[in-house]
N, C-alpha and C positions, 0 to 999 in steps of 0.2 A: 499508322492507323491504330485507333484504340481496339483492344481485343473485344470480342463479342462473348456473351455467356457460353456459347458453344465451345469456344476456345478454352475457357476456364474449365468446363466439364471434361474436356479431353485431357487436360493436365491432371485433373483430379482422378479420372478413370485410370490413367497410367500409374499414378502413385498408389492407388488403392489395390490395383491388380498386382503390383510388385510386392505388396504386403500380404497377398493372399486373402484380402478382405472381401466382404460382400458389399453389393450396392446398398446404400442407405438413402432412401428418398429425402430424409431431412437434411443430410449432408449435401446432397445435390441441390436442394432448394436454397440452402444457405449460400452455396457457391454461386448459383445464378444471381441471387439477390445482391451479393457483394460485387460481382462483376458488373451488374447493371448500374449499381451506385457509382462505381469507379468510372464507368463509361459516361454516365450522365452528369457526374460531378455533384451528386447530392449525398447527404448523410444517411447512414443506415444504423438503426438500433435493433439488435437481434438478441433474443434469449435462446441459447442452444444448450440444453441440459447435458450433464455428464454422459459420455458415451456417444454423443452425436458427431464427433469428429470435427469440431469447429476449427482447430488449428490447421489441419490440412485443407479445409474448405477456404479459409481466408488466404492462406499462402498460395494455393492454386490460382485463386482469382487475381491476386496481386501480381504473380509471376506472368500469367497469361496477358495481363494488361501492359506489361513492359514499362510500368511506371516506377518511380523511386518511392518506396514505401518504408515508413517507420512502423515497427511493431513494438508496442509498449505493454509490458506485463506488470502485474502488481506483486508477484511472488518470484523468488529465486528459483523455486522448483519448476515453474512453467518456463522461465527464461532458459534454464538448463535443458528442458525438454526440446524447446525450439532449436537451440543452438547445437546440441549434441545428437539429437535424434531426427526431428522432423526436417530440418533444412538439409542435412547430409543425405537423407533419403530422397528428397526432391532433386538434389543435385545429380544423384545417380539415375533417377527414374522418370523425372517429369518431362524430359525432352525439351527443356528450356535452359539456355545458358544464362547464368546470372552470377553476380558477385554479392557477397554478404559480409557483414561486419557486426561485431558485438561491441557496444560502447557502454561504459559504466561511469559513475560519478568519479570525480577526480581523486577522492580519498581512497579509491580502490586500487590506485596505481602508486608504486614506489616513487617518491620524490627525490631525484638525484641531488638537488640543491640541499635538501635537509639531511640526506645521507652524508654528503660531503661535510656539512657543518658538524654532524654528529661525530665525525672522525677527528675534529679539531677542537678548538676552544670556544667556538661561536655557536654552539648548539642552542636552538630555541625549543626547549621542551615544555609542553603544556602540562606534563605530569612528571613526577620524579621517576627517573629510570629504575626499573626493577633490577634485582641482583643479576638476572639472566642477561641483561642488555650487553654487558661486556663480552659475553660468549656469543650472543646473537649477532653482534655488529659485523664480524668478519663473514658470517654466513649470509647476512643481508648484502654485503658487498659482493660476495660471489654470485648471489642471485642477480644482482644488478648487472654483473659482467656477462652472465650466461643466458639470462632470460631475454626472449624476444618481445615480451609483452609488459613485464613489470607488474602483472596483474596479481592481486592477492590470491586468486583462485589457483595460481601456479606456484605459490610459495611452498617450499619444502616443509614437511611436517616437523614439528618440534620447536619452531620459532615461537616465542611467547607473543600472543596478540598485543600485549602492551608494548613490546619492542617495535612491532609493525606500526603501531599508531604514532610512534615518535618519528618515523621517517616517511610519513605521508602528509599531504597538503590538502586542506579543506577547500571548498569551492570559493570561499570569501577571502582566501589568503594568497592565492597564486597571483603574482604580479604580471603574468603574461610572458609568452616565450621570448618576445623581443627585449624584455627587461630582466631576463634571468640568464645567468652564465651557463646554465645547463639547458637552455631553451631548445637548442638544436637537437638534443638527444632525449628530451623529456618523453617519458613513456606515455603520459596522458595526451600530450600533443601529437605523438606518433599515432596513437589510437584514433584521435580525432581526424587526422589526415587520411588514415586508412578508411574511415567511414565516408569520406567524400566520394561521391559518384557511384556508390554501390546501389544495387537495386533493392536490397532488403537490409535494413539496419535494425538490430534488436536492442532495445533499451528497457528501462523500467519506468513506471509512472512518475517516480520522483524526479528522475533526470529530465523527462519530457516537460514536466510542470516547471522545473527550474529553468528550462529553455524558454518557456513562455514568460516566466517572471523576469527574465533578462532580455526581453524584447527580441527573442530569437537568435541569441548569440552563441548558443552552445552546440547546436546540431546543424549539419549541412542542410541545404535546401532539399525539399522533398515534395512529392505530388499528392500524397495521402498519408494519413496516420490511422493505424488500427489499434484500438485499446482493447486488449483482452483483459478479462477480470474487471470490466468497466464499472462494476458495482462499487469498487474502491476508489474511483477517480475523484469523487466529490471531496472526500477527506484529504487526499493527497494534494489536490489543487488548492484547497483552503489553507493547508499548511504552507505551501510554496508561495502563495500570494499574501501571506501574513508575515509577521516578524516577531522577535522576542528579545528581551534584555534581561540579563541576570548578573548578580554580583560575581559569581564564579567566572563568567566570561570576561568581565571587566578586570578581575584580578589577573587572569591569564594574559590578557592584552597588555596590562601594565608591566608584567614581568617580561614579556617579549620586547616591549619598547625600551625597557631598561637595558636589555642585552644588546640593543643596537644603538646605545648611547643617546637615547632621548634624555632630556634634562631631568635631573633628580627631582626638581620641583614639580615638573609635569607628571612624572611617574607616581610620586607620593600623593599628588592630588587625585589621581585616578584611583589609587588604592583606597584613599579616604572616602571618595564618593561611592566606591563599591560597598564599603562597610555601611555607609549611611543608607544605601539602597536596600541592603539586606535587612537592616533594622526596620526600615519603612515598610517593606513587604511583609515582614513578620506581623505587623499590626493590621494588615488588610486581608480581607477574604472576598472571593468572588469578583464581581465586576467592579471596575473603578473608572473614574474620570481623570485621565492623566493631565488634564489641563487645569486642575484645581489642587490646591493644598500643597503638602510637603513633596509629593511626587513631582508636581509641576516645577517646583524650585530645583529639585535634584536634576531633572532633565535639562533645564536651562544651563546649570553648572556643568553637567556632563558634556553637553554639546560644545561649550567653549573649551573645556579641558581636552577633549579628543582632538579638536582642531589644532590647539597649541602643541600637544604632544606629537602629532603627526609631523608638524613643521620642524620639530626639533630633532628628528631622527638623523643620525650620522649618514651622510650621502655616500661615504666610502664603504658602507656595509653591504653594498651590492644587492644580490637577490634576497638575502635575509632581511635587510632593511626594507626592501620593497614588499616582502611578505607581510611584515609588521604594519607597514603603512596601509596596505590593502585591507588587512583585518580591521585596522582602526577606522578606515573608511566605511566598512560594512556596519560597524557598531554605530558610527555617526549617523548613517542612514536610518538605522533602527530607532535611534533617539529622536530624529526629526519626524519620523512617521508617528511615533508615540506622542510627540508633543502636539501634533495636529492631526488626530485621526479623522477620517472622513465620517460623514453622518451614517454611512453604511458599514462602518467598522465597529467591532466590539473589542474592548480591552478588559483583561481580567488578570488576577494573580493565580498562578498555577504551581502545583507541587506542594510537598509537605516539608521535607528536610532541605531540599535545594529548590528554592522558590524563584520564579521568574515572572516578568511582566510580559504577557502575550497579547498580540493584536492579530485579528483575523477578520476577513470580510463576513458580514452576516449572511449575505447571499453571494455565493461565488459565481453564479451564472452571469451577472452583468460584467464581471471582470474577465471571465473565461471566454464568453462568446466573441468579443471583438478580436481577441488574440488567437483563438483557435477555430471556432466554427465559421467565422466570417473570412477565414484565410485559407483553409485547406479542407477538402472533403474528408470526413471522419467516419470511421466504422467503430461502433461501440458494441462489444459482445461480452456476454457472461453466461454462466450456467443459470444464474438467478439475477433478475433485474428488478424484482419487487412488483408491487401491485399496479393495476391500471391496464386498460386495453392496449394503450400505446406507451406504457411505462411512464405515465405523466409525472408522478412525483419525482422520479429520478431525472427525467429529461428537462423538466422545468427548472429543477435545482441547478443543473449544469449549464443552463442558458439556451437550450433548444426550445422551439415553439411547436407544440403538437398541432396547432391550427394553421401554421404557415404553409405556403405553397412550396413545392419541391424545386421549382425552376430556379437556377442560379440567377443572380442579379448583375446587371451591368452598372458599374459605378465609374465616376470620374475622380481620379486621384488628385492630390494637391498640385502635382506638376502638370495637370491637364491630360494625362494619359488615361485612356479608357481601359478597363479590365473587367473580367467577369469574376465574381466571387460567389461562393455558395450562399444560399439563403439559410435561415435558421430552421427551416422545415426539415423533416426527415421521414424516411420510410421505416415502419416498424414491422418486425417479423418475430413470431414465436414458433420455434421448432418443437414438435412433439418429442417427448423422451423416447428413446429406443427400449426403455425398460417397462415392464408391466408392474407398476407400483401397487396396484390393487392385489395382485397375487404375491408380490415379493415383500411387501411391507405393511405394517400396521402403525397407525398413529394412536397412541394411548394417552388419555388424559384421566387421571384418577379423580373423579368428581367428589369422592368422599373426603379428600384432603381439605382442610380449612383454607380460607383466603390466605395468600402469601404474606399479607400484612398482619396476620394473627400471631400471637405469641406461641401458639402450639404448632405452627406450620413446620418449623425447622425440624423438630424432633420426629414428627410424623412423616415428614419427607425423607428423613434419614432411614426410618423403618421401611418405607416404600422402596427406597433405593436398594437396600440390602436384599429385600425379597426379589426384586427384578434381577439383580446381579447374580443371585443364587440360581435363579431359573435359567439364566443365560450361560452359566458356568464361567463367569468372568466376561471376557470378550466385550467389554463395555467402554465406551467413550462418554465421559461425564463432562458436559459443558456448563459452566457456571457464569453467572452475571456479576459476581463479586469475588474478591480474594477471600473474604470471610467465609463464604460458602465452600470455596475450594478447600480451605483448611478443615472445615467441619465435615464435609463429605469424605475427604480422604482419610481423616481420622477414624470415622465410624467404619469405613471399609477395611481398614487395617485391624481394627479391634474385633470385628464380627465376621470377617470372611478369611479364607485361607489364600486368597488370590494375591498375586503381586500387584501392588498399587503404585503406579507411576504418577508423579505430581509435577505439574509445571513449575519451573523455578529450581527444582532440585538437581536437574541435569540440563544440558543444552537441548533445545527443541528438537534438533535433528536426531540426537541420541534417543530421546524419549519416543519419537515416532518409530525409529528403528526397533527399539525394544518392544513397543506395543505391537508392531506388525509381526515380530518374530515369536513372541510368547502368546500363543493363542488364548490363554486363560487369564491374561493380565487385564488390568483396568487402568485407564488414563484419565486423570482428573485435571481439568484445565479451565482457563478463563478465555477472554475474547481472542487472544492470539491464535487459538486453535479452532475458531468457529468457521474459518475459511481456509482453503488451501491444503488441508490435510486429506490425503488420499490413501486409504488402507482398505483395499478390496479383500474379499475372502472372509474366512471364519474368524479372523481376529477381531472383527467388529460387527456383532449382530445386534447390538443394543446401543442406542444413543440416548442418553438422559439429559434433558435440559431443565435446569432448576426452576426457572420462571421466565415469563415473557420478557424479552430483552428491550424494555423501554429505557430511554435515556433518563438519567437522574433529573428530577425537576429543577434542581439548583445548578445544573451544568451550564456554565455561562453562555457558551455559544448556542446551545439548543434553546436556552431561555430567550436569548435575543432573537432567534429565528421565530419562535412562537409569537413574540411581541410584534415582529415585523409582519407576519401573516395576519395577525389580528387587527393591526392598524389598517390593512388593506381590505378588511371585512371578512377575512377567513376565520378558521377555527384552528387554534394552535395544536390541539390534540389530534384532530382529524387530519390536518394537512402536514404536520411535522412529525409528531410522535408515532402515529400509527403506521405511516409508510416506512419510517425508519426501523421500527420493530419488525414489521413484516419482512423487510429485506434481510435483517440479521437472522431472524428465525428460519427463513428459508435456506440461508447459508448453513446454519447449524444442522438442520434436518437433512441437507444434501450430503452430509458426511456418511450416511448409512449405505445407500445403494450405489455402488460404484461400478458394478458389472452386471451382466445378465444372470449370473449365478448367485449374486448376493441376495440375502433375505434377512429380515429382522424387524425390529421395533424402534420407533422414535417415541420416547415417553417424555411428555412435558408435565412437570409436577406443579402445574399452575391451573387451577380449575377455571380461570377466566377464559381459557381457550375453548371450554365447553359451555360456558354459561353467559359470558359477557355479550352485550348487544353488538359490539364491534367485531366479534370473533370472525365474521365472514371475510373481512378484509385479510385477516391473518391466515385463515384456512385456504383462501383462494390463492395465496402466494406459495402454498406448499404443494409438493407432488400429490397426486390423487391416491393417497394411501387409504386402506380401510380404516375407518374410525371406530375405536373400541373404548369402552369405559369399564369393562369387566377384567379384573386382574387375572382371574383363572384362565380366561381365554388367551390372554397375553402370555402368561407363563407357559402354557402348553405350546404355543407357537414358538416361543423362544427355545424351548427344549428341543423342538424339531429343527430349528434353524442352526443350532450350535452343533457343528460336526464333532463327534467324539475325537479326542486326542489319542493317538496310538500309544 
């Protein structure tokens, strides 16, 4: 029998009580809504701000239902929280017996076939081994002998990441367990088998979207999927359902084929085509039509060369030969897709030094809906889901229909069997934040700054930044929309303040966050990678500075194609594409400030359009209800009070 919402609330109550936590009406409402969606078989889209306890809510509902659930996260930090904290707590206190598993992409597991080859003369290296590889190899062998998982997360410290990459296998390379000499003991296959039959399987968005792109071949059968951090699903699904081709990838493939005795003629032809592709891409910018001109001729030649090279591989090379053939097959598939893109695809040249030909669906929804929302009840959750009473910009982009009925549909399959499938309708829920943003936070927009497109803006914005950082005593996260501004703002802070300035790219992201959290007077300057997922509660972050409204570049090929698609249907590209996208990213950035009931501070947006533009209401409505201020003196006074003195 399906669980009822009361059952789910009981599981939640036990779990919260064991933590010594308080009843949270928002968390309870979310749990009830998820339990009802699971029981009824419809989709749910819910915004649950930081501090609302959404992970315990959806886990309690899934466990009470007794269904097989996949939970997909966008960030490693949340995946670790679920696996190491939330799920063990529920095992101990929920009063429900369940099994769980964590499954990662294949390249996260040591490949025994490639390790064995590395110890002999048949190694297939995509990059030249570093000097440390000779010393790392016996340590990797010991890891293979001792480890139960083969997971990179369990790898002993001190092994060079470059050495690890040489003994892993990408998703398009594995020939399959039955065609690999190490198939019976393959760590990735063992992890996949362990995932069969568990009640809760934790993955990331990328793996789940790869599962969809391979027609459901990567993950075990399940009854529902929960996407936490669902604001990131559009981008991940678009990448997974697209493809790319690069000269570097072709050179790597040719080298691999050569090592498994593909004919010298075939290998040389691939190398030559890779060089021609590189030259052709150097002459192109932005969107291209791959069915015309020099690119079209290259793709035809490549298709023939890949097929010939695959057939010439030495059959006695076993797993390594199968690896190379599988990789050649994935490259051939990319070539064929690029040769005949669908009317709903866009193709463009990407990159500066290492250029590639990229293909992606203009609208991911029509591709995603049939393989996801029409197959399995889905829960989409995030702290921020963007504008709209029912989050319409996001849900329409993903393929849901805000106007459709909730009732599941009965359909007749090709074999005549009747089954019920979810409709594309969904329930929408917005949980109130547990924080008092009007008391805890200010939104500051300096109206006296010139327009961001003015030649004077950057220098005056640098002055404004230094004034604000001085008032906050450091303790500032600076979020920039371009690398150029990252360098400009970090430079001026180092010149004109005494605070330690941490800059994205100068150290690994995890180290930067750790340093920023530990040093209460430091500043962290970063670009898009830090607009979401960063969680630094307390006095280390009392000021979040955003350089300008995060609109996509007008010449960004995918967004450009999406504007055109909307306008062909009678819509408005700016209103329907740019504005919702900027609102979602802006709300993500602003959400870095208040992370607990004790946090307070200021979000400063150095772009006067947020205070003056006619479209500002859409952006402001997507933000927490902070007090809005345009007086710097008021802001500096509030910052001085927010910054706890360092002993």
